[in-house]
Backbone as CSV, one residue per row, in Angstrom:
resi,resn,N_x,N_y,N_z,CA_x,CA_y,CA_z,C_x,C_y,C_z
1,MET,-37.181,38.082,-40.258,-38.515,37.582,-40.075,-39.159,38.325,-38.904
2,ARG,-40.356,38.752,-39.107,-41.072,39.531,-38.102,-41.828,38.626,-37.151
3,ARG,-41.811,39.002,-35.888,-42.520,38.244,-34.857,-44.006,38.597,-34.916
4,PRO,-44.887,37.602,-34.832,-46.321,37.903,-34.889,-46.751,38.679,-33.646
5,GLU,-47.724,39.546,-33.839,-48.235,40.360,-32.735,-49.046,39.484,-31.785
6,LEU,-48.862,39.720,-30.517,-49.600,38.978,-29.506,-50.762,39.815,-28.999
7,THR,-51.835,39.152,-28.663,-52.927,39.879,-28.021,-52.502,40.231,-26.604
8,SER,-53.219,41.100,-25.959,-52.819,41.539,-24.620,-52.858,40.383,-23.627
9,ASP,-53.824,39.443,-23.756,-53.881,38.297,-22.854,-52.687,37.374,-23.061
10,GLU,-52.322,37.157,-24.315,-51.174,36.305,-24.601,-49.887,36.957,-24.131
11,ALA,-49.780,38.269,-24.297,-48.587,38.983,-23.853,-48.470,38.945,-22.335
12,ASP,-49.594,39.080,-21.619,-49.566,38.999,-20.164,-49.153,37.609,-19.699
13,ALA,-49.695,36.576,-20.333,-49.347,35.205,-19.968,-47.882,34.928,-20.270
14,ASP,-47.394,35.457,-21.400,-45.995,35.306,-21.775,-45.093,36.001,-20.757
15,ALA,-45.478,37.187,-20.333,-44.682,37.949,-19.378,-44.722,37.317,-17.992
16,ASP,-45.839,36.654,-17.632,-45.947,36.017,-16.324,-45.022,34.819,-16.203
17,ASP,-44.782,34.121,-17.295,-43.940,32.939,-17.256,-42.454,33.279,-17.213
18,ALA,-42.096,34.464,-17.662,-40.693,34.845,-17.707,-40.220,35.248,-16.321
19,PRO,-39.032,34.766,-15.896,-38.514,35.194,-14.608,-38.126,36.662,-14.660
20,ALA,-38.321,37.343,-13.559,-37.997,38.759,-13.494,-37.238,39.027,-12.211
21,GLY,-36.418,40.025,-12.242,-35.688,40.423,-11.050,-34.375,39.696,-10.915
22,ARG,-33.642,40.092,-9.927,-32.303,39.572,-9.706,-32.305,38.102,-9.301
23,PHE,-33.267,37.692,-8.513,-33.308,36.326,-8.018,-34.302,35.449,-8.760
24,GLY,-34.858,35.943,-9.851,-35.780,35.154,-10.649,-37.192,35.103,-10.098
25,ILE,-37.538,36.059,-9.253,-38.905,36.102,-8.732,-39.802,36.580,-9.858
26,GLY,-40.785,35.779,-10.186,-41.645,36.075,-11.323,-42.667,37.149,-11.029
27,ARG,-43.311,37.543,-12.080,-44.335,38.578,-11.955,-45.580,38.060,-11.240
28,ARG,-45.744,36.747,-11.220,-46.894,36.197,-10.504,-46.815,36.516,-9.017
29,PHE,-45.622,36.419,-8.454,-45.457,36.762,-7.042,-45.726,38.244,-6.820
30,ARG,-45.248,39.078,-7.730,-45.479,40.521,-7.582,-46.950,40.862,-7.757
31,ARG,-47.663,40.035,-8.508,-49.093,40.258,-8.627,-49.816,39.817,-7.354
32,LEU,-49.267,38.822,-6.678,-49.869,38.321,-5.456,-49.592,39.236,-4.267
33,PHE,-48.386,39.769,-4.174,-48.009,40.611,-3.037,-47.195,41.788,-3.541
34,ARG,-47.677,42.980,-3.248,-46.969,44.201,-3.607,-46.583,44.941,-2.337
35,PRO,-45.281,45.170,-2.145,-44.834,45.833,-0.917,-45.422,47.233,-0.731
36,ARG,-45.568,47.996,-1.784,-46.141,49.342,-1.643,-47.587,49.278,-1.172
37,THR,-48.337,48.358,-1.725,-49.722,48.195,-1.303,-49.789,47.705,0.134
38,PHE,-48.847,46.831,0.515,-48.804,46.363,1.898,-48.498,47.510,2.851
39,LEU,-47.562,48.377,2.485,-47.261,49.528,3.339,-48.478,50.433,3.487
40,LEU,-49.192,50.657,2.404,-50.421,51.447,2.485,-51.445,50.740,3.369
41,ALA,-51.565,49.446,3.226,-52.527,48.680,4.026,-52.163,48.704,5.505
42,ILE,-50.877,48.601,5.823,-50.478,48.612,7.233,-50.701,49.987,7.846
43,VAL,-50.432,51.036,7.076,-50.685,52.393,7.582,-52.178,52.595,7.807
44,LEU,-52.998,52.197,6.848,-54.450,52.319,7.010,-54.951,51.488,8.188
45,SER,-54.404,50.298,8.372,-54.835,49.435,9.475,-54.461,50.018,10.830
46,VAL,-53.255,50.555,10.936,-52.835,51.162,12.208,-53.668,52.403,12.504
47,VAL,-53.916,53.210,11.484,-54.767,54.390,11.679,-56.171,53.961,12.086
48,GLY,-56.715,52.944,11.427,-58.033,52.430,11.790,-58.064,51.874,13.201
49,LEU,-56.984,51.208,13.600,-56.876,50.663,14.947,-56.869,51.777,15.987
50,VAL,-56.091,52.812,15.741,-55.989,53.924,16.691,-57.293,54.713,16.752
51,VAL,-57.842,55.041,15.593,-59.089,55.822,15.563,-60.242,55.007,16.146
52,GLY,-60.323,53.730,15.796,-61.381,52.885,16.348,-61.235,52.676,17.842
53,GLY,-60.003,52.594,18.327,-59.768,52.438,19.757,-59.989,53.721,20.542
54,ALA,-60.033,54.844,19.857,-60.245,56.121,20.526,-61.707,56.353,20.892
55,VAL,-62.600,55.585,20.309,-64.020,55.708,20.652,-64.204,55.092,22.040
56,PRO,-64.649,55.877,23.039,-64.618,55.404,24.423,-65.577,54.259,24.749
57,VAL,-66.697,54.174,24.143,-67.697,53.196,24.568,-67.415,51.794,24.014
58,VAL,-66.930,51.690,22.811,-66.833,50.385,22.168,-65.525,49.647,22.424
59,GLY,-64.456,50.316,22.801,-63.208,49.661,23.189,-62.580,48.830,22.091
60,TYR,-62.355,47.536,22.389,-61.680,46.656,21.441,-62.496,46.438,20.173
61,LEU,-63.786,46.450,20.290,-64.633,46.283,19.107,-64.409,47.410,18.108
62,GLY,-64.189,48.621,18.599,-63.901,49.757,17.732,-62.590,49.594,16.989
63,ARG,-61.620,48.978,17.641,-60.338,48.714,16.966,-60.537,47.806,15.763
64,PHE,-61.320,46.756,15.963,-61.552,45.824,14.867,-62.407,46.448,13.770
65,LEU,-63.351,47.278,14.144,-64.126,47.995,13.130,-63.232,48.945,12.336
66,GLY,-62.274,49.574,13.004,-61.329,50.446,12.307,-60.469,49.687,11.312
67,ILE,-60.033,48.492,11.687,-59.242,47.662,10.770,-60.096,47.218,9.589
68,ALA,-61.346,46.839,9.854,-62.244,46.435,8.768,-62.495,47.599,7.813
69,LEU,-62.687,48.797,8.359,-62.899,49.963,7.497,-61.641,50.314,6.703
70,ALA,-60.474,50.080,7.273,-59.230,50.322,6.543,-59.105,49.364,5.361
71,ALA,-59.423,48.097,5.573,-59.382,47.120,4.473,-60.466,47.426,3.445
72,PHE,-61.616,47.894,3.906,-62.698,48.309,3.015,-62.221,49.450,2.117
73,ALA,-61.556,50.445,2.714,-61.045,51.584,1.943,-59.985,51.134,0.943
74,LEU,-59.129,50.205,1.342,-58.114,49.685,0.425,-58.771,48.994,-0.767
75,ALA,-59.844,48.264,-0.523,-60.536,47.576,-1.616,-61.199,48.558,-2.565
76,VAL,-61.769,49.615,-2.026,-62.430,50.598,-2.876,-61.396,51.377,-3.693
77,LEU,-60.241,51.648,-3.104,-59.211,52.423,-3.797,-58.411,51.597,-4.800
78,SER,-58.280,50.311,-4.569,-57.441,49.459,-5.400,-58.217,48.944,-6.613
79,SER,-57.506,48.769,-7.708,-58.145,48.252,-8.914,-58.098,46.729,-8.968
80,ARG,-57.273,46.099,-8.134,-57.136,44.654,-8.134,-57.429,44.092,-6.757
81,ARG,-57.517,42.779,-6.683,-57.726,42.116,-5.398,-56.444,42.193,-4.581
82,ARG,-56.544,42.627,-3.354,-55.394,42.756,-2.464,-55.677,42.092,-1.124
83,TYR,-56.165,40.850,-1.170,-56.504,40.135,0.048,-55.265,39.820,0.890
84,VAL,-54.169,39.474,0.247,-52.958,39.114,0.989,-52.457,40.315,1.777
85,GLU,-52.353,41.456,1.119,-51.852,42.648,1.786,-52.799,43.102,2.894
86,ALA,-54.102,43.107,2.601,-55.083,43.557,3.589,-55.123,42.609,4.791
87,GLY,-55.126,41.322,4.546,-55.161,40.354,5.640,-53.923,40.390,6.500
88,LEU,-52.761,40.451,5.868,-51.514,40.497,6.625,-51.397,41.782,7.433
89,ALA,-51.776,42.896,6.840,-51.718,44.173,7.555,-52.703,44.193,8.721
90,GLY,-53.907,43.691,8.516,-54.887,43.635,9.591,-54.446,42.725,10.723
91,ALA,-53.865,41.592,10.375,-53.384,40.659,11.395,-52.246,41.262,12.211
92,LEU,-51.293,41.882,11.543,-50.171,42.490,12.259,-50.615,43.638,13.151
93,ALA,-51.462,44.499,12.623,-51.923,45.644,13.409,-52.735,45.187,14.616
94,ALA,-53.629,44.233,14.430,-54.464,43.772,15.542,-53.645,43.018,16.582
95,GLY,-52.737,42.163,16.158,-51.899,41.428,17.110,-51.048,42.364,17.942
96,LEU,-50.435,43.323,17.283,-49.610,44.294,18.002,-50.470,45.162,18.908
97,GLY,-51.623,45.586,18.425,-52.522,46.390,19.242,-53.047,45.632,20.446
98,PHE,-53.324,44.339,20.269,-53.810,43.520,21.374,-52.762,43.419,22.472
99,VAL,-51.521,43.134,22.090,-50.460,42.989,23.083,-50.141,44.321,23.743
100,LEU,-50.001,45.377,22.949,-49.684,46.682,23.525,-50.829,47.227,24.376
101,GLY,-52.053,46.885,24.040,-53.198,47.337,24.820,-53.279,46.685,26.188
102,THR,-52.707,45.508,26.344,-52.757,44.829,27.638,-51.521,45.087,28.488
103,LEU,-50.512,45.727,27.936,-49.288,45.968,28.704,-49.487,46.947,29.855
104,ASN,-50.368,47.894,29.702,-50.552,48.883,30.751,-51.747,48.570,31.650
105,SER,-52.231,47.364,31.599,-53.401,47.010,32.397,-52.977,46.276,33.673
106,ALA,-53.937,46.028,34.520,-53.687,45.298,35.759,-53.466,43.816,35.491
107,LEU,-53.721,43.384,34.265,-53.574,41.974,33.909,-52.178,41.636,33.402
108,PHE,-51.194,42.462,33.716,-49.853,42.231,33.186,-49.296,40.849,33.528
109,PRO,-49.503,40.300,34.751,-49.023,38.927,35.000,-49.665,37.897,34.076
110,VAL,-50.926,38.111,33.720,-51.597,37.199,32.794,-50.974,37.316,31.408
111,VAL,-50.637,38.546,31.025,-50.001,38.766,29.719,-48.638,38.096,29.677
112,ALA,-47.923,38.138,30.780,-46.607,37.495,30.820,-46.734,35.986,30.624
113,ASP,-47.806,35.387,31.152,-47.990,33.941,31.014,-48.624,33.545,29.687
114,TYR,-49.560,34.356,29.215,-50.342,33.989,28.039,-50.218,35.002,26.900
115,GLY,-49.100,35.673,26.800,-48.918,36.710,25.787,-49.028,36.194,24.366
116,LEU,-48.477,35.020,24.121,-48.525,34.449,22.773,-49.957,34.096,22.372
117,GLU,-50.711,33.551,23.307,-52.104,33.207,23.016,-52.942,34.462,22.790
118,ILE,-52.683,35.494,23.594,-53.404,36.761,23.436,-53.090,37.372,22.070
119,ALA,-51.827,37.360,21.698,-51.446,37.881,20.388,-52.058,37.041,19.271
120,GLY,-52.156,35.733,19.483,-52.765,34.858,18.473,-54.233,35.147,18.263
121,VAL,-54.950,35.391,19.348,-56.368,35.729,19.236,-56.525,37.062,18.509
122,GLY,-55.724,38.045,18.885,-55.792,39.350,18.226,-55.425,39.276,16.760
123,THR,-54.401,38.510,16.454,-53.954,38.369,15.067,-55.018,37.679,14.220
124,THR,-55.599,36.609,14.741,-56.633,35.891,14.000,-57.867,36.766,13.781
125,ALA,-58.276,37.467,14.828,-59.439,38.351,14.692,-59.152,39.478,13.700
126,GLY,-57.945,40.039,13.749,-57.567,41.089,12.810,-57.552,40.599,11.374
127,LEU,-57.052,39.388,11.174,-57.037,38.798,9.833,-58.456,38.624,9.302
128,LEU,-59.341,38.101,10.139,-60.709,37.850,9.698,-61.467,39.137,9.390
129,VAL,-61.335,40.151,10.246,-62.071,41.394,9.978,-61.475,42.129,8.780
130,ALA,-60.161,42.030,8.575,-59.558,42.677,7.409,-60.009,42.010,6.115
131,LEU,-60.058,40.692,6.104,-60.527,39.990,4.907,-61.999,40.269,4.641
132,ALA,-62.801,40.311,5.707,-64.219,40.625,5.533,-64.400,42.055,5.024
133,GLY,-63.658,42.988,5.578,-63.750,44.374,5.116,-63.313,44.533,3.676
134,HIS,-62.242,43.832,3.294,-61.763,43.914,1.911,-62.786,43.300,0.955
135,TYR,-63.370,42.183,1.355,-64.389,41.541,0.520,-65.590,42.469,0.329
136,LEU,-66.071,43.060,1.408,-67.229,43.949,1.311,-66.913,45.189,0.474
137,GLY,-65.695,45.699,0.586,-65.309,46.850,-0.239,-65.266,46.505,-1.713
138,ARG,-64.736,45.338,-2.049,-64.710,44.907,-3.452,-66.116,44.660,-3.971
139,ASP,-66.961,44.096,-3.124,-68.341,43.827,-3.516,-69.095,45.132,-3.766
140,LEU,-68.904,46.108,-2.903,-69.554,47.404,-3.099,-69.052,48.073,-4.373
141,LYS,-67.750,48.025,-4.585,-67.180,48.649,-5.790,-67.702,47.959,-7.047
142,ALA,-67.789,46.636,-7.022,-68.308,45.908,-8.184,-69.773,46.258,-8.429
143,GLY,-70.538,46.398,-7.358,-71.942,46.744,-7.507,-72.150,48.149,-8.030
144,LEU,-71.305,49.081,-7.622,-71.439,50.467,-8.073,-70.955,50.674,-9.495
145,THR,-69.993,49.865,-9.927,-69.433,50.050,-11.260,-70.057,49.125,-12.306
146,LYS,-70.967,48.264,-11.893,-71.593,47.324,-12.812,-72.633,48.051,-13.675
147,GLU,-72.637,47.697,-14.944,-73.617,48.296,-15.853,-74.964,47.623,-15.641
148,LEU,-76.002,48.418,-15.736,-77.362,47.890,-15.534,-77.947,47.375,-16.812
């Protein structure tokens, strides 16, 4: 007896319900978070952080603009929504950049007392600018590819 042909939507839904991998991690998780995309996002975020921080006049604001532009570029290059990867990469890069940026300053005793709070502020700000940049990149891509 022959199995009836499934449409592509039915086949995708069927494949999503089936466990995959050694530990039974389903394809839904892999659709939500892709390690390769995260690595690309973290590299873009760190590059954006360094390049944005290299602009002498804007300082920390340039770092956050660099992270936002990195998430924007990821959104334009990616065919799917990658908010998790972009947000996590932006948060990690900004938190690490915030802490490392204050280590060589005269405020080192303050960093020793409030390092966790400083990292939290940097991480939260990095997450927000990365999500905003990714959203704007997806919006621009949708607007450019939309039929009139």
